[in-house]
C-alpha positions as a Markdown table, in Angstrom:
| # | Residue | x | y | z |
|---|---|---|---|---|
| 1 | Met | 44.4 | -8.3 | -13.8 |
| 2 | Arg | 43.8 | -9.6 | -17.2 |
| 3 | Ser | 43.3 | -13.2 | -15.6 |
| 4 | Met | 40.6 | -12.1 | -13.3 |
| 5 | Asn | 37.3 | -14.2 | -13.2 |
| 6 | Arg | 35.1 | -12.7 | -15.7 |
| 7 | Glu | 32.3 | -12.9 | -14.0 |
| 8 | Met | 33.5 | -11.0 | -11.1 |
| 9 | Ala | 34.8 | -8.2 | -13.7 |
| 10 | Asp | 31.4 | -8.1 | -15.2 |
| 11 | Glu | 30.2 | -7.5 | -11.5 |
| 12 | Leu | 32.7 | -4.7 | -10.8 |
| 13 | Gly | 32.4 | -3.1 | -14.5 |
| 14 | Ala | 36.3 | -3.7 | -14.4 |
| 15 | Ile | 38.4 | -3.6 | -17.5 |
| 16 | Pro | 41.1 | -6.0 | -16.7 |
| 17 | His | 44.4 | -4.4 | -17.1 |
| 18 | Phe | 47.2 | -5.7 | -14.9 |
| 19 | Ser | 49.2 | -8.8 | -15.7 |
| 20 | Ala | 49.5 | -9.9 | -12.4 |
| 21 | Ser | 47.3 | -10.3 | -9.1 |
| 22 | Leu | 48.6 | -9.5 | -5.6 |
| 23 | Tyr | 48.6 | -13.3 | -4.7 |
| 24 | Asp | 50.9 | -14.2 | -7.8 |
| 25 | Ser | 54.6 | -15.1 | -7.1 |
| 26 | Val | 57.4 | -16.3 | -9.6 |
| 27 | Gln | 58.9 | -19.8 | -9.3 |
| 28 | Pro | 62.4 | -19.8 | -10.2 |
| 29 | Thr | 63.6 | -22.1 | -13.0 |
| 30 | Arg | 65.6 | -25.2 | -12.6 |
| 31 | Trp | 68.8 | -23.5 | -13.7 |
| 32 | Glu | 68.1 | -20.4 | -11.4 |
| 33 | Met | 67.5 | -23.1 | -8.5 |
| 34 | Ala | 70.9 | -24.8 | -9.4 |
| 35 | Arg | 72.7 | -21.6 | -9.8 |
| 36 | His | 71.4 | -20.4 | -6.4 |
| 37 | Arg | 72.2 | -23.5 | -4.5 |
| 38 | Leu | 75.7 | -23.7 | -5.5 |
| 39 | Gly | 78.1 | -23.9 | -2.6 |
| 40 | Gly | 74.9 | -24.2 | -0.2 |
| 41 | Ala | 74.5 | -26.9 | 2.5 |
| 42 | Val | 71.7 | -29.5 | 1.7 |
| 43 | Arg | 69.7 | -28.4 | 4.8 |
| 44 | Leu | 69.6 | -24.8 | 3.7 |
| 45 | Arg | 68.2 | -25.6 | 0.5 |
| 46 | His | 64.6 | -25.4 | 1.0 |
| 47 | Ala | 65.1 | -22.1 | 2.8 |
| 48 | Arg | 66.9 | -20.6 | 0.2 |
| 49 | Ser | 64.4 | -21.7 | -2.5 |
| 50 | His | 62.0 | -19.7 | -0.8 |
| 51 | Leu | 64.3 | -16.9 | -0.7 |
| 52 | Leu | 65.2 | -17.1 | -3.9 |
| 53 | Arg | 61.3 | -17.0 | -5.2 |
| 54 | Glu | 60.7 | -14.1 | -2.9 |
| 55 | Arg | 63.4 | -12.2 | -4.4 |
| 56 | Leu | 62.7 | -13.2 | -8.1 |
| 57 | Ser | 59.0 | -12.1 | -7.1 |
| 58 | Ala | 59.7 | -8.9 | -5.8 |
| 59 | Glu | 62.0 | -7.9 | -8.6 |
| 60 | Arg | 59.9 | -9.1 | -11.7 |
| 61 | Leu | 56.5 | -8.3 | -10.3 |
| 62 | Asn | 57.3 | -4.9 | -9.3 |
| 63 | Ser | 58.9 | -4.0 | -12.7 |
| 64 | Gly | 56.0 | -5.6 | -14.1 |
| 65 | Phe | 53.6 | -3.6 | -12.3 |
| 66 | Arg | 55.4 | -0.4 | -13.0 |
| 67 | Ala | 55.1 | -1.4 | -16.7 |
| 68 | Asp | 51.5 | -2.2 | -16.3 |
| 69 | Leu | 50.9 | 1.2 | -14.7 |
| 70 | Glu | 52.8 | 3.0 | -17.5 |
| 71 | Ala | 50.6 | 1.3 | -20.1 |
| 72 | Leu | 47.3 | 2.6 | -18.6 |
| 73 | Pro | 45.3 | 4.6 | -21.1 |
| 74 | Ala | 46.2 | 8.4 | -21.4 |
| 75 | Gly | 44.7 | 10.4 | -18.6 |
| 76 | Val | 44.8 | 7.8 | -16.1 |
| 77 | Leu | 48.0 | 8.6 | -14.4 |
| 78 | Ala | 47.7 | 12.3 | -14.8 |
| 79 | Arg | 47.2 | 15.5 | -13.0 |
| 80 | Gly | 43.7 | 16.1 | -12.0 |
| 81 | Thr | 42.7 | 12.3 | -11.6 |
| 82 | Leu | 42.7 | 10.2 | -8.2 |
| 83 | Val | 44.1 | 6.8 | -8.2 |
| 84 | Ile | 43.4 | 4.5 | -5.6 |
| 85 | Phe | 45.1 | 1.2 | -5.1 |
| 86 | Pro | 43.0 | -0.9 | -2.4 |
| 87 | Asn | 46.2 | -2.8 | -1.3 |
| 88 | Val | 50.1 | -3.0 | -2.3 |
| 89 | Met | 52.6 | -5.3 | -1.0 |
| 90 | Gln | 56.0 | -6.0 | -1.2 |
| 91 | Asn | 55.6 | -7.1 | -5.0 |
| 92 | Gln | 53.7 | -3.8 | -5.9 |
| 93 | Ile | 55.0 | -1.0 | -3.7 |
| 94 | Met | 58.2 | -0.3 | -5.4 |
| 95 | Gly | 56.6 | -0.6 | -8.8 |
| 96 | Val | 53.9 | 2.4 | -7.7 |
| 97 | Val | 56.6 | 4.8 | -6.5 |
| 98 | Gln | 58.8 | 4.2 | -9.5 |
| 99 | Ala | 56.2 | 4.9 | -11.8 |
| 100 | Leu | 54.8 | 8.1 | -10.1 |
| 101 | Ser | 58.5 | 9.4 | -9.5 |
| 102 | Ala | 59.3 | 9.0 | -13.2 |
| 103 | Leu | 56.2 | 11.4 | -14.3 |
| 104 | Pro | 57.0 | 15.2 | -14.2 |
| 105 | Glu | 55.9 | 17.1 | -11.0 |
| 106 | Ala | 53.3 | 19.0 | -12.7 |
| 107 | Gly | 51.5 | 16.1 | -14.6 |
| 108 | Arg | 51.2 | 13.9 | -11.5 |
| 109 | Pro | 47.9 | 12.5 | -10.4 |
| 110 | Arg | 47.0 | 12.0 | -6.5 |
| 111 | Val | 47.6 | 8.6 | -5.5 |
| 112 | Val | 46.1 | 6.8 | -2.4 |
| 113 | Cys | 47.6 | 3.2 | -1.5 |
| 114 | Gln | 46.1 | 1.5 | 1.4 |
| 115 | Leu | 48.6 | -0.6 | 3.5 |
| 116 | Met | 46.7 | -3.6 | 4.3 |
| 117 | Phe | 49.3 | -6.0 | 5.3 |
| 118 | Ala | 52.6 | -6.1 | 7.4 |
| 119 | Pro | 55.7 | -5.6 | 5.4 |
| 120 | Asp | 56.9 | -9.3 | 6.0 |
| 121 | Trp | 53.7 | -10.6 | 4.7 |
| 122 | Leu | 53.4 | -13.0 | 1.8 |
| 123 | Pro | 50.5 | -14.8 | 0.2 |
| 124 | Trp | 52.5 | -18.1 | -0.5 |
| 125 | Arg | 54.6 | -18.3 | 2.7 |
| 126 | Arg | 54.0 | -17.8 | 6.4 |
| 127 | Ser | 56.3 | -14.7 | 6.5 |
| 128 | Gly | 58.9 | -13.2 | 4.1 |
| 129 | Gln | 62.5 | -11.8 | 4.9 |
| 130 | Leu | 62.8 | -9.4 | 2.1 |
| 131 | Gly | 59.6 | -7.3 | 2.7 |
| 132 | Pro | 60.7 | -4.6 | 5.2 |
| 133 | Gly | 63.9 | -3.6 | 3.1 |
| 134 | Ile | 61.9 | -3.3 | 0.3 |
| 135 | Tyr | 59.5 | -1.0 | 1.9 |
| 136 | Arg | 62.2 | 1.1 | 3.5 |
| 137 | Glu | 63.5 | 1.4 | -0.1 |
| 138 | Ala | 60.2 | 2.5 | -1.4 |
| 139 | Phe | 59.4 | 5.0 | 1.5 |
| 140 | Ala | 62.7 | 6.4 | 1.2 |
| 141 | Leu | 62.1 | 7.1 | -2.6 |
| 142 | Ala | 58.6 | 8.2 | -2.0 |
| 143 | Arg | 59.6 | 10.9 | 0.4 |
| 144 | Pro | 59.4 | 14.0 | -2.1 |
| 145 | Leu | 56.1 | 12.6 | -3.3 |
| 146 | Leu | 54.4 | 12.1 | 0.2 |
| 147 | Gly | 51.7 | 14.7 | 0.9 |
| 148 | Arg | 52.2 | 15.9 | -2.4 |
| 149 | Ser | 50.9 | 13.1 | -4.9 |
| 150 | Leu | 50.8 | 10.3 | -2.6 |
| 151 | Val | 49.2 | 9.0 | 0.4 |
| 152 | Phe | 49.0 | 5.9 | 2.3 |
| 153 | Gly | 46.3 | 4.6 | 4.4 |
| 154 | Thr | 45.4 | 1.7 | 6.9 |
| 155 | Glu | 42.4 | 0.5 | 8.1 |
| 156 | Asn | 43.1 | 0.8 | 11.6 |
| 157 | Ala | 45.4 | 2.5 | 14.3 |
| 158 | Ala | 47.5 | -0.9 | 15.0 |
| 159 | Ile | 48.5 | -0.9 | 11.5 |
| 160 | Ala | 49.0 | 2.8 | 11.4 |
| 161 | Asp | 51.3 | 2.4 | 14.4 |
| 162 | Leu | 53.5 | -0.2 | 12.9 |
| 163 | Tyr | 54.3 | 1.9 | 9.7 |
| 164 | Arg | 54.4 | 5.3 | 11.8 |
| 165 | Glu | 56.9 | 3.9 | 14.1 |
| 166 | Gly | 59.0 | 1.4 | 12.4 |
| 167 | Tyr | 59.2 | 3.2 | 8.6 |
| 168 | Gly | 58.4 | 6.9 | 9.5 |
| 169 | Ile | 55.2 | 7.2 | 7.4 |
| 170 | Asp | 52.3 | 8.9 | 9.0 |
| 171 | Pro | 49.2 | 7.0 | 7.2 |
| 172 | Ile | 45.6 | 8.5 | 6.9 |
| 173 | Arg | 42.5 | 6.3 | 8.4 |
| 174 | Leu | 41.0 | 4.6 | 5.4 |
| 175 | Pro | 38.3 | 2.1 | 6.2 |
| 176 | Val | 37.7 | -0.5 | 4.0 |
| 177 | Pro | 34.0 | -0.7 | 2.9 |
| 178 | Phe | 31.5 | -3.3 | 2.7 |
| 179 | Gly | 28.9 | -1.3 | 0.9 |
| 180 | Asn | 25.2 | -1.9 | 2.4 |
| 181 | Val | 25.1 | -4.6 | 4.9 |
| 182 | Glu | 21.9 | -6.8 | 5.2 |
| 183 | Arg | 21.3 | -7.2 | 9.3 |
| 184 | Ala | 21.7 | -10.8 | 10.6 |
| 185 | Arg | 18.7 | -13.0 | 10.8 |
| 186 | Pro | 16.9 | -13.9 | 13.5 |
| 187 | Leu | 18.4 | -16.6 | 15.4 |
| 188 | Pro | 17.2 | -20.3 | 14.7 |
| 189 | Glu | 16.7 | -23.3 | 16.7 |
| 190 | Arg | 19.8 | -24.8 | 15.2 |
| 191 | Pro | 22.6 | -22.2 | 14.5 |
| 192 | Val | 25.1 | -22.1 | 11.8 |
| 193 | Phe | 28.9 | -21.1 | 12.3 |
| 194 | Gly | 30.6 | -19.8 | 9.1 |
| 195 | Phe | 34.0 | -19.3 | 8.0 |
| 196 | Phe | 34.8 | -17.4 | 4.5 |
| 197 | Gly | 37.6 | -16.3 | 2.6 |
| 198 | Val | 40.8 | -17.4 | 1.2 |
| 199 | Ser | 41.8 | -20.9 | 2.7 |
| 200 | Lys | 45.2 | -20.0 | 4.5 |
| 201 | Asn | 47.1 | -20.9 | 7.4 |
| 202 | Asp | 47.4 | -17.2 | 8.5 |
| 203 | Lys | 43.5 | -17.5 | 8.5 |
| 204 | Gly | 43.4 | -20.5 | 10.5 |
| 205 | Phe | 41.8 | -22.5 | 8.1 |
| 206 | His | 43.9 | -25.5 | 9.2 |
| 207 | Leu | 42.4 | -25.3 | 12.7 |
| 208 | Leu | 38.8 | -25.6 | 11.6 |
| 209 | Pro | 38.6 | -29.7 | 11.1 |
| 210 | Glu | 39.9 | -30.4 | 14.7 |
| 211 | Ala | 38.0 | -27.4 | 16.4 |
| 212 | Ile | 34.5 | -28.5 | 14.4 |
| 213 | Arg | 35.2 | -32.1 | 15.6 |
| 214 | Leu | 35.8 | -31.0 | 19.2 |
| 215 | Cys | 32.7 | -29.0 | 19.4 |
| 216 | Arg | 30.5 | -32.1 | 18.0 |
| 217 | Ala | 32.0 | -34.2 | 20.7 |
| 218 | Gln | 30.9 | -32.1 | 23.2 |
| 219 | Gly | 27.4 | -32.1 | 22.0 |
| 220 | Leu | 27.1 | -28.9 | 19.9 |
| 221 | Ala | 24.0 | -28.7 | 17.7 |
| 222 | Ala | 25.2 | -26.9 | 15.3 |
| 223 | Asp | 25.9 | -26.8 | 11.6 |
| 224 | Phe | 29.2 | -25.2 | 9.9 |
| 225 | Val | 29.6 | -23.8 | 6.4 |
| 226 | Val | 32.9 | -23.3 | 5.1 |
| 227 | Gln | 34.1 | -21.7 | 2.1 |
| 228 | Val | 37.2 | -23.2 | 0.2 |
| 229 | Gln | 39.3 | -20.9 | -1.8 |
| 230 | Gln | 42.8 | -22.4 | -2.2 |
| 231 | Cys | 45.8 | -20.6 | -3.2 |
| 232 | Gly | 47.5 | -23.7 | -3.7 |
| 233 | His | 50.6 | -23.1 | -1.9 |
| 234 | Glu | 50.3 | -24.6 | 1.6 |
| 235 | Ala | 50.2 | -28.7 | 2.4 |
| 236 | Glu | 48.3 | -27.8 | 5.9 |
| 237 | Thr | 45.3 | -26.3 | 4.1 |
| 238 | Ala | 45.0 | -28.8 | 1.4 |
| 239 | Ala | 45.0 | -31.7 | 4.3 |
| 240 | Ala | 42.5 | -29.5 | 6.1 |
| 241 | Glu | 40.0 | -29.2 | 3.1 |
| 242 | Arg | 40.2 | -33.1 | 2.9 |
| 243 | Ala | 39.3 | -33.5 | 6.3 |
| 244 | Leu | 36.5 | -30.8 | 6.1 |
| 245 | Arg | 34.9 | -32.8 | 3.3 |
| 246 | Ala | 34.6 | -35.8 | 5.2 |
| 247 | Leu | 32.6 | -34.1 | 7.9 |
| 248 | Pro | 29.0 | -34.6 | 7.4 |
| 249 | Tyr | 27.8 | -31.5 | 9.2 |
| 250 | Val | 29.9 | -29.3 | 7.2 |
| 251 | Arg | 28.9 | -27.9 | 4.3 |
| 252 | Val | 31.6 | -26.7 | 2.0 |
| 253 | Ile | 31.3 | -23.7 | -0.7 |
| 254 | Asp | 34.1 | -24.1 | -3.5 |
| 255 | Gly | 35.4 | -21.3 | -5.1 |
| 256 | Val | 35.2 | -17.3 | -5.1 |
| 257 | Leu | 32.0 | -15.7 | -4.3 |
| 258 | Thr | 30.5 | -12.8 | -5.9 |
| 259 | Asp | 29.4 | -10.1 | -3.9 |
| 260 | Glu | 25.7 | -11.1 | -4.3 |
| 261 | Ala | 26.7 | -14.9 | -3.7 |
| 262 | Phe | 28.6 | -13.7 | -0.4 |
| 263 | Ala | 25.7 | -11.9 | 0.9 |
| 264 | Ala | 23.3 | -14.9 | 0.1 |
| 265 | Glu | 25.6 | -17.1 | 1.9 |
| 266 | Ser | 26.4 | -15.0 | 5.0 |
| 267 | Arg | 22.8 | -14.3 | 5.6 |
| 268 | Lys | 22.7 | -18.1 | 6.4 |
| 269 | Val | 25.3 | -17.7 | 9.1 |
| 270 | Asp | 24.5 | -16.8 | 12.9 |
| 271 | Ala | 28.0 | -16.5 | 13.9 |
| 272 | Met | 31.4 | -15.8 | 12.0 |
| 273 | Leu | 34.6 | -17.8 | 12.6 |
| 274 | Leu | 37.6 | -15.8 | 12.4 |
| 275 | Pro | 40.6 | -18.0 | 13.7 |
| 276 | Tyr | 43.2 | -15.6 | 12.2 |
| 277 | Asp | 46.9 | -16.1 | 13.5 |
| 278 | Pro | 47.9 | -13.2 | 15.7 |
| 279 | Glu | 51.6 | -13.6 | 14.8 |
| 280 | Val | 51.2 | -13.7 | 10.9 |
| 281 | Phe | 47.7 | -12.2 | 10.3 |
| 282 | Gly | 48.2 | -9.7 | 13.1 |
| 283 | Met | 46.0 | -6.6 | 13.5 |
| 284 | Arg | 45.5 | -5.8 | 10.0 |
| 285 | Gly | 41.6 | -5.5 | 9.0 |
| 286 | Ser | 39.3 | -8.1 | 7.4 |
| 287 | Gly | 36.4 | -7.7 | 5.3 |
| 288 | Ile | 34.9 | -10.6 | 6.9 |
| 289 | Phe | 34.8 | -9.0 | 10.1 |
| 290 | Thr | 33.8 | -5.8 | 8.8 |
| 291 | Gln | 30.7 | -7.1 | 7.3 |
| 292 | Ser | 30.0 | -9.5 | 10.3 |
| 293 | Ala | 30.0 | -6.5 | 12.7 |
| 294 | Ala | 28.1 | -4.5 | 10.7 |
| 295 | Ala | 25.5 | -6.9 | 10.2 |
| 296 | Gly | 25.1 | -7.6 | 13.9 |
| 297 | Arg | 26.7 | -11.0 | 13.7 |
| 298 | Pro | 28.8 | -12.5 | 16.3 |
| 299 | Val | 32.3 | -13.6 | 15.9 |
| 300 | Val | 34.9 | -15.9 | 17.3 |
| 301 | Ala | 38.4 | -14.5 | 16.9 |
| 302 | Ala | 42.0 | -15.1 | 18.3 |
| 303 | Ala | 43.4 | -12.7 | 20.7 |
| 304 | Gly | 46.0 | -10.5 | 19.6 |
| 305 | Thr | 44.2 | -9.7 | 16.1 |
| 306 | Phe | 42.0 | -6.8 | 15.1 |
| 307 | Ala | 38.8 | -8.8 | 15.4 |
| 308 | Gly | 40.1 | -10.1 | 18.6 |
| 309 | Thr | 40.9 | -6.8 | 20.3 |
| 310 | Ser | 37.8 | -5.2 | 19.1 |
| 311 | Val | 35.6 | -7.9 | 20.7 |
| 312 | Ala | 37.7 | -7.4 | 23.9 |
| 313 | Ser | 37.4 | -3.6 | 24.1 |
| 314 | Gly | 33.5 | -4.1 | 23.5 |
| 315 | Ala | 33.4 | -2.6 | 20.0 |
| 316 | Ala | 32.1 | -5.7 | 18.5 |
| 317 | Glu | 30.6 | -8.7 | 20.0 |
| 318 | Gly | 31.8 | -12.4 | 20.2 |
| 319 | Glu | 34.2 | -14.3 | 21.8 |
| 320 | Val | 38.1 | -14.5 | 21.8 |
| 321 | Phe | 40.6 | -17.3 | 22.3 |
| 322 | Ala | 44.1 | -17.8 | 23.4 |
| 323 | Pro | 46.6 | -19.4 | 23.3 |
| 324 | Tyr | 46.1 | -20.2 | 19.5 |
| 325 | Ala | 45.2 | -23.7 | 19.1 |
| 326 | Ala | 42.1 | -25.7 | 17.8 |
| 327 | Ala | 41.0 | -26.7 | 21.4 |
| 328 | Thr | 41.0 | -23.1 | 22.6 |
| 329 | Phe | 39.1 | -22.3 | 19.1 |
| 330 | Ala | 36.5 | -24.9 | 19.9 |
| 331 | Asp | 36.2 | -24.0 | 23.5 |
| 332 | Ala | 35.4 | -20.3 | 22.6 |
| 333 | Ile | 32.9 | -21.5 | 20.1 |
| 334 | Leu | 30.9 | -23.5 | 22.4 |
| 335 | Arg | 31.2 | -20.7 | 24.9 |
| 336 | Leu | 29.4 | -18.4 | 22.3 |
| 337 | Ala | 27.1 | -21.0 | 21.4 |
| 338 | Gly | 25.9 | -21.1 | 25.2 |
| 339 | Arg | 25.0 | -17.5 | 25.1 |
| 340 | Leu | 24.5 | -16.9 | 21.4 |
| 341 | Arg | 21.0 | -15.6 | 21.8 |
| 342 | Asp | 22.2 | -12.8 | 24.1 |
| 343 | Ser | 25.3 | -12.3 | 22.1 |
| 344 | His | 22.9 | -11.6 | 19.0 |
| 345 | Ala | 21.1 | -9.0 | 20.8 |
| 346 | Arg | 24.2 | -7.0 | 21.9 |
| 347 | Ala | 25.6 | -7.5 | 18.2 |
| 348 | Ala | 23.0 | -5.8 | 17.0 |
| 349 | Gln | 23.1 | -2.6 | 19.5 |
| 350 | Leu | 26.5 | -2.4 | 18.3 |
| 351 | Ala | 26.0 | -2.9 | 14.6 |
| 352 | Gly | 24.9 | 0.6 | 13.7 |
| 353 | Arg | 28.0 | 2.2 | 15.2 |
| 354 | Phe | 30.2 | 0.2 | 13.4 |
| 355 | Ala | 28.4 | 0.0 | 10.4 |
| 356 | Gln | 28.5 | 4.0 | 9.8 |
| 357 | Ala | 32.3 | 3.8 | 10.7 |
| 358 | Thr | 33.0 | 1.1 | 8.0 |
| 359 | Ser | 30.3 | 2.4 | 5.2 |
| 360 | Ala | 30.8 | 3.1 | 1.7 |
| 361 | Glu | 30.2 | 6.8 | 2.6 |
| 362 | Ala | 32.8 | 6.9 | 5.1 |
| 363 | Tyr | 35.6 | 5.6 | 2.4 |
| 364 | Val | 34.5 | 7.8 | 0.1 |
| 365 | Asp | 34.8 | 10.8 | 2.3 |
| 366 | Ala | 38.4 | 9.8 | 3.4 |
| 367 | Leu | 39.4 | 9.5 | -0.4 |
| 368 | Leu | 37.7 | 12.8 | -1.4 |
| 369 | Ala | 39.6 | 14.6 | 1.3 |
| 370 | Gln | 42.7 | 13.3 | -0.7 |
| 371 | Ala | 41.7 | 14.7 | -4.0 |
| 372 | Glu | 43.6 | 17.8 | -4.0 |
| 373 | Pro | 47.0 | 18.3 | -2.6 |
| 374 | Pro | 47.4 | 20.6 | 0.5 |
| 375 | Ser | 47.9 | 24.4 | -0.3 |
| 376 | Ala | 51.4 | 25.6 | 0.2 |
């Protein structure tokens, strides 16, 4: 997008083009809010304001995304090109389908869209109300394009089943790659537990202060490192950030990390904390989990998430906690700490297979298989 961090753009060799990011939304004006609330009970106003924000965001951001696509340089959305969208949500999916449908059939590119989130996921609220309907409408419009110029992909079977069973879409498997991953360091005398990524409730950021305090109260001799990357939407995460900064045994990393900076910081971590909410985050994949498992680094994850299920099935190494609460999260950290040396050894044994399945090569192979439409 045009406002993306310049350092990140330079690292990627990217030319900023799009006017909004996946995490943007449209805030209603005072006039729009007043008009929307007319006749509504006071107790419904808060819920209705969220619904209005969701509707305006979907309408305007999809329209803007379509306009941005149609303004791409000549030859990008054209026959003979392969266009990849690493993720689309309810604020982009209709724009993609409409832009592609408007092109003459003989001039359409091959487009691969990754469906990373559930249809009701929003970046600024626990869950949305309009997403499932928007996805159904977009998929209905996309039917003539499917298998010919448009392909949807998901990272794992659980997300694929959600779209297959709920929406009649048959996605390809499209792993989310993490490039060449350096193996986890030898376990030091005093281990470090880490949390990285966006600071959101659906990623369990709000559980961290209490879980860490409980671990320390039980005598855990370990340090913690936490990345703080606020979206500015959730009061609980802001409170959690303040609590974390007050803990002397927690090192806070502020802001977005480049790939190089993330690699350097994750090398200092001996176990990764993934307290993702099973109800909201669900079974979608996680780049942090992928990198950790491929590096041979154990994780602590919630039951009912992809990471937790992977650990429970033996595909990855670590501890799983349930029910979803800070106390059970802390218990899982303590269990892992008690067997961390053995856990590291087992994680190292599993790393090679996981790294191969989620490698950049596997990702490119999956994309290249979609470069040409199937023969009639």
